[in-house]
C-alpha positions as CSV (number, residue, x, y, z in Angstrom):
1,M,-18.9,-48.8,-32.7
2,S,-15.4,-46.7,-32.9
3,N,-13.0,-49.3,-31.4
4,P,-12.1,-52.8,-32.8
5,L,-14.6,-55.3,-32.0
6,A,-11.8,-57.3,-29.8
7,I,-11.8,-54.0,-27.7
8,S,-15.7,-52.8,-27.7
9,L,-17.0,-56.3,-27.0
10,R,-14.4,-57.4,-24.2
11,P,-16.0,-58.7,-21.2
12,A,-16.3,-56.5,-18.3
13,D,-17.6,-59.3,-15.8
14,L,-17.5,-63.0,-15.5
15,G,-21.2,-63.2,-16.6
16,D,-20.3,-62.0,-20.2
17,F,-17.3,-64.1,-20.5
18,I,-17.8,-67.1,-22.9
19,G,-16.4,-70.3,-22.6
20,N,-14.2,-71.7,-19.9
21,K,-17.0,-72.0,-17.6
22,T,-15.0,-74.2,-15.0
23,V,-12.5,-71.1,-14.7
24,V,-15.0,-68.7,-14.5
25,T,-16.7,-70.7,-11.8
26,T,-13.4,-71.1,-9.8
27,L,-12.3,-67.5,-10.2
28,R,-16.0,-66.4,-8.9
29,N,-15.6,-68.6,-5.8
30,E,-12.2,-67.2,-5.2
31,F,-13.5,-63.9,-4.3
32,A,-16.8,-65.2,-2.6
33,D,-17.2,-64.3,0.8
34,G,-14.8,-61.8,1.3
35,K,-11.7,-64.1,0.3
36,E,-8.7,-62.1,-0.8
37,P,-6.3,-64.1,-2.8
38,V,-2.9,-62.8,-2.9
39,C,-1.4,-64.4,-6.4
40,L,-3.4,-65.6,-9.4
41,L,-1.8,-67.2,-12.8
42,F,-3.8,-67.2,-15.9
43,Y,-2.0,-69.5,-18.8
44,G,-3.0,-70.9,-22.1
45,P,-2.8,-70.2,-25.8
46,P,-2.7,-66.4,-27.2
47,G,-6.0,-64.6,-27.4
48,T,-8.0,-67.0,-24.9
49,G,-8.8,-64.2,-22.7
50,K,-6.0,-64.2,-20.0
51,T,-5.3,-60.6,-19.7
52,T,-9.3,-60.1,-19.8
53,L,-9.9,-62.3,-16.8
54,A,-7.1,-60.7,-15.3
55,L,-8.8,-57.0,-15.7
56,I,-12.2,-58.8,-14.4
57,A,-10.4,-60.0,-11.5
58,A,-8.6,-56.6,-10.7
59,R,-12.4,-55.5,-10.2
60,L,-13.7,-58.4,-8.1
61,A,-10.8,-57.9,-5.8
62,Q,-12.5,-54.5,-4.9
63,G,-15.6,-55.9,-3.5
64,D,-18.5,-53.3,-3.0
65,Y,-16.0,-50.4,-4.3
66,P,-18.3,-48.3,-7.0
67,K,-17.7,-49.9,-10.5
68,D,-17.4,-46.3,-12.0
69,Q,-14.6,-45.4,-9.7
70,P,-10.6,-45.8,-10.9
71,I,-9.0,-48.4,-9.0
72,D,-4.7,-48.8,-8.4
73,L,-3.8,-51.0,-11.3
74,I,-0.6,-51.6,-12.7
75,E,-0.1,-53.5,-15.8
76,Y,3.3,-54.6,-16.9
77,N,4.4,-56.1,-20.5
78,C,7.3,-58.6,-19.0
79,G,8.3,-58.8,-22.8
80,D,9.6,-55.3,-22.2
81,K,10.5,-55.1,-18.4
82,T,12.1,-58.6,-17.6
83,G,14.7,-58.0,-15.1
84,I,15.5,-57.9,-11.3
85,D,15.8,-54.2,-11.0
86,E,12.3,-53.6,-12.6
87,M,10.7,-56.0,-10.3
88,R,12.4,-54.5,-7.0
89,A,11.1,-50.7,-8.1
90,L,7.6,-52.4,-8.7
91,I,7.7,-54.4,-5.2
92,E,8.8,-51.2,-3.6
93,A,6.1,-49.0,-5.0
94,C,3.4,-51.8,-4.0
95,A,4.5,-51.5,-0.3
96,Y,2.2,-48.7,0.4
97,C,-1.8,-48.7,0.6
98,P,-3.4,-48.5,-2.5
99,L,-4.3,-44.8,-4.3
100,S,-7.8,-45.8,-4.9
101,G,-9.9,-48.9,-4.6
102,R,-9.8,-51.7,-1.7
103,R,-6.8,-53.3,-3.1
104,R,-3.8,-52.6,-5.7
105,V,-3.7,-54.8,-8.4
106,V,-0.8,-55.8,-10.5
107,I,-0.8,-57.6,-13.6
108,L,2.5,-59.0,-15.2
109,N,1.5,-60.1,-18.9
110,E,4.0,-62.4,-20.7
111,A,5.4,-63.4,-17.5
112,Q,7.3,-66.4,-18.8
113,K,9.8,-63.7,-20.0
114,L,10.8,-62.7,-16.7
115,T,14.4,-63.6,-15.7
116,D,14.7,-66.1,-12.9
117,A,16.2,-63.5,-10.6
118,A,13.5,-61.3,-11.2
119,Q,10.9,-64.3,-10.3
120,Q,12.8,-65.2,-7.4
121,C,12.4,-61.4,-6.3
122,L,8.6,-62.1,-6.3
123,L,8.5,-64.9,-4.0
124,I,8.2,-62.8,-0.8
125,P,5.6,-60.2,-1.8
126,T,3.4,-63.0,-3.5
127,E,3.0,-65.2,-0.1
128,Q,2.0,-62.2,1.9
129,E,-1.5,-63.0,3.4
130,G,-3.7,-60.0,3.9
131,S,-1.4,-58.1,1.4
132,P,-2.9,-54.8,0.0
133,T,-1.8,-56.0,-3.5
134,L,-3.2,-58.8,-5.7
135,W,-0.3,-59.9,-8.0
136,I,-1.9,-61.5,-11.4
137,F,0.6,-63.3,-13.8
138,T,-0.4,-64.4,-17.4
139,T,1.6,-66.6,-19.6
140,T,1.6,-68.8,-22.8
141,N,4.1,-70.9,-21.1
142,S,3.5,-71.8,-17.1
143,E,6.4,-74.1,-17.5
144,K,8.8,-71.1,-17.6
145,I,7.4,-69.8,-14.1
146,N,9.6,-70.6,-11.4
147,D,8.3,-73.6,-9.3
148,A,8.4,-71.8,-6.2
149,L,6.3,-68.8,-7.5
150,R,3.8,-71.1,-9.4
151,T,3.0,-73.0,-6.3
152,R,2.0,-69.6,-4.5
153,C,-0.5,-69.1,-7.4
154,K,-4.4,-70.1,-7.7
155,T,-3.7,-71.5,-11.3
156,F,-6.2,-71.1,-13.9
157,K,-5.8,-72.9,-17.4
158,L,-7.6,-71.4,-20.4
159,E,-8.8,-73.3,-23.6
160,P,-9.6,-72.3,-26.9
161,M,-13.1,-71.8,-27.8
162,A,-15.2,-74.8,-29.0
163,E,-17.6,-74.4,-32.1
164,V,-20.6,-73.7,-29.9
165,Q,-19.0,-70.9,-28.2
166,T,-17.5,-69.6,-31.6
167,I,-21.4,-69.5,-32.8
168,E,-22.2,-67.6,-29.4
169,L,-19.3,-64.9,-29.8
170,I,-20.3,-64.3,-33.4
171,R,-24.0,-64.2,-32.6
172,R,-23.2,-61.5,-30.0
173,A,-20.9,-59.5,-32.3
174,A,-23.8,-59.6,-34.9
175,D,-26.2,-58.4,-32.7
176,A,-24.0,-55.5,-31.4
177,L,-23.6,-54.4,-35.0
178,G,-27.0,-55.1,-36.0
179,Y,-26.2,-57.5,-38.7
180,E,-27.7,-61.0,-39.4
181,Y,-26.0,-63.9,-38.1
182,E,-24.4,-65.8,-41.1
183,D,-23.3,-69.5,-40.9
184,D,-20.6,-69.4,-43.6
185,F,-18.3,-67.2,-41.4
186,V,-18.4,-69.8,-38.4
187,T,-18.1,-72.7,-40.7
188,T,-14.8,-71.1,-42.3
189,A,-13.4,-70.2,-39.1
190,V,-13.7,-73.9,-37.5
191,S,-12.5,-75.4,-40.8
192,R,-9.7,-73.1,-40.3
193,G,-8.8,-73.9,-36.9
194,V,-9.4,-70.1,-35.7
195,D,-10.3,-70.6,-32.2
196,S,-9.2,-67.4,-30.4
197,P,-11.9,-64.8,-29.6
198,R,-9.6,-62.1,-30.7
199,E,-8.6,-63.5,-33.8
200,L,-12.3,-64.5,-34.6
201,L,-13.5,-60.7,-34.0
202,N,-10.8,-59.4,-36.0
203,A,-11.9,-61.3,-38.8
204,Y,-15.6,-61.0,-38.4
205,E,-14.9,-57.2,-38.4
206,L,-13.2,-57.5,-41.7
207,Y,-16.0,-59.7,-43.0
208,I,-18.9,-57.3,-42.5
209,N,-16.7,-54.7,-44.0
210,G,-16.9,-56.4,-47.3
211,I,-13.7,-58.5,-47.2
212,D,-13.7,-61.8,-49.1
213,L,-14.5,-64.3,-46.5
214,D,-11.0,-66.2,-47.4
215,K,-9.2,-63.0,-47.0
216,C,-10.6,-62.3,-43.6
217,F,-8.7,-65.2,-42.1
218,A,-5.3,-64.7,-43.8
219,G,-2.7,-64.5,-41.4
220,T,-4.4,-66.8,-38.8
221,E,-2.2,-69.6,-39.7
222,R,0.2,-70.8,-36.9
223,H,3.8,-70.3,-38.0
224,E,5.6,-70.7,-34.6
225,P,7.2,-74.1,-35.6
226,M,9.1,-72.2,-38.6
227,Y,10.5,-69.5,-36.1
228,A,13.2,-71.8,-34.9
229,E,14.1,-72.6,-38.5
230,V,14.6,-69.0,-39.2
231,A,16.5,-68.9,-36.1
232,K,19.0,-71.6,-37.0
233,A,19.3,-70.1,-40.5
234,V,20.2,-66.9,-39.2
235,L,22.8,-68.5,-37.0
236,R,24.3,-69.9,-40.1
237,G,24.5,-66.7,-41.9
238,D,22.4,-67.9,-44.5
239,W,20.5,-64.9,-45.6
240,N,19.0,-66.8,-48.7
241,H,17.3,-69.7,-46.4
242,T,16.1,-67.0,-43.9
243,R,14.6,-64.9,-46.9
244,A,13.0,-68.3,-48.1
245,L,11.5,-69.1,-44.9
246,L,10.2,-65.4,-44.3
247,D,8.4,-65.5,-47.8
248,Q,6.4,-68.5,-46.3
249,I,5.4,-66.7,-43.2
250,K,2.1,-64.4,-44.0
251,T,1.7,-61.3,-41.7
252,P,3.5,-63.3,-38.7
253,D,3.6,-62.7,-35.0
254,V,6.6,-60.2,-35.2
255,R,7.1,-60.2,-31.5
256,G,7.1,-63.8,-31.4
257,L,9.7,-64.1,-34.5
258,R,12.0,-61.6,-32.9
259,A,11.6,-63.5,-29.6
260,V,12.7,-66.9,-30.8
261,I,15.7,-65.2,-32.7
262,T,16.9,-63.3,-30.0
263,A,16.5,-66.5,-27.6
264,F,18.8,-68.6,-30.1
265,L,21.3,-65.6,-30.4
266,R,21.7,-65.4,-26.6
267,R,22.3,-69.2,-26.3
268,D,24.9,-69.0,-29.0
269,L,26.6,-66.0,-27.4
270,V,26.7,-67.6,-24.0
271,K,28.6,-70.8,-25.6
272,S,30.8,-68.5,-28.0
273,E,34.4,-67.7,-27.2
274,P,35.7,-64.2,-27.3
275,G,36.3,-63.3,-30.6
276,P,34.6,-61.8,-34.2
277,R,31.4,-64.3,-33.9
278,A,30.9,-63.1,-30.2
279,D,31.1,-59.4,-31.2
280,A,28.8,-60.4,-34.4
281,L,26.3,-62.1,-32.1
282,A,26.4,-59.2,-29.7
283,A,25.8,-56.7,-32.4
284,C,22.8,-58.6,-33.9
285,L,20.9,-58.9,-30.5
286,L,21.0,-55.2,-30.3
287,G,19.9,-55.0,-33.7
288,M,17.0,-57.3,-32.8
289,G,16.5,-55.3,-29.3
290,V,16.2,-52.2,-31.3
291,A,13.8,-53.5,-33.6
292,Y,11.7,-55.2,-31.1
293,E,10.2,-51.8,-29.9
294,D,7.8,-51.6,-33.2
295,G,6.0,-55.1,-32.6
296,L,4.3,-54.4,-36.4
297,A,7.2,-53.6,-38.7
298,Y,7.8,-56.8,-40.6
299,G,10.0,-54.9,-43.0
300,I,12.1,-53.5,-40.2
301,T,12.5,-57.2,-38.8
302,T,13.7,-58.7,-42.1
303,G,16.1,-55.8,-42.5
304,V,17.7,-56.5,-39.2
305,L,17.8,-60.3,-40.1
306,Y,19.8,-59.5,-43.4
307,K,22.3,-57.5,-41.3
308,V,22.3,-60.5,-38.8
309,C,23.2,-62.8,-41.7
310,R,25.9,-60.6,-42.8
311,H,27.5,-60.3,-39.6
312,L,27.7,-64.0,-39.1
313,S,28.7,-64.9,-42.5
314,G,31.6,-62.3,-42.4
315,G,30.1,-59.9,-44.8
316,K,29.7,-62.5,-47.7
317,Q,26.1,-62.5,-47.9
């Protein structure tokens, strides 16, 4: 397989989806007997299959439309497009009949990052029965979705994999690649608390390529609680403490780290009086925004954080 396992083994229909049986059954029923839902919401921890189920739902929405034919599918990353102007343009584009397939499908990933105004803008199109467009939201934090918008959606909560499901997934991966299933990999995965299909398949791909079992799971630790501590150190202008914290984070989720830092910067900017500190905060936000475009560049992120600390400490660091 030329693609990563997490891509090549991605389920294309509900029958292949492992785990979350109640969600799978409910989702299947949602499209049974010609039903046409207007708005769906999938939420749960990262890597639990939210986008995968959204893509499967996009096909379910097409009914008997041939599976080998393209459909009118729009997929947005709301981490990059958060504002009301983008949503207004999207709503306008969805006012017309789909270009292909029975229904147009819009998938809004990381929907928790949409601004309040952008979410308010989506209230009308997501309540129109018989709409040619199916709106699907995915999020790791459903509490950040506007109450009015959330109540319009059929909501599906996804849970991480249990051990029996991890075994099923790895057996499937081993069979697909022509390898023997080995208990050691799953035992290690369970002991490390790795329960995301994406992380499991990425680690298994390393394992079958001869990487030491412990190293296969390096970087799967959960560092999110430390991100807030990094943000607080940055806002104090304390580069030494920031650097010490970053040294403890191995192969971090750089986008998650930046998101927490920028959230703290915005909060302090709103509270700050006009003056040098507010100017420094604004400059820091701009720098973090530029770095955000490259989701894998840890070196760029640390460089920006150093400049942030210098700004906020008056150039003393």
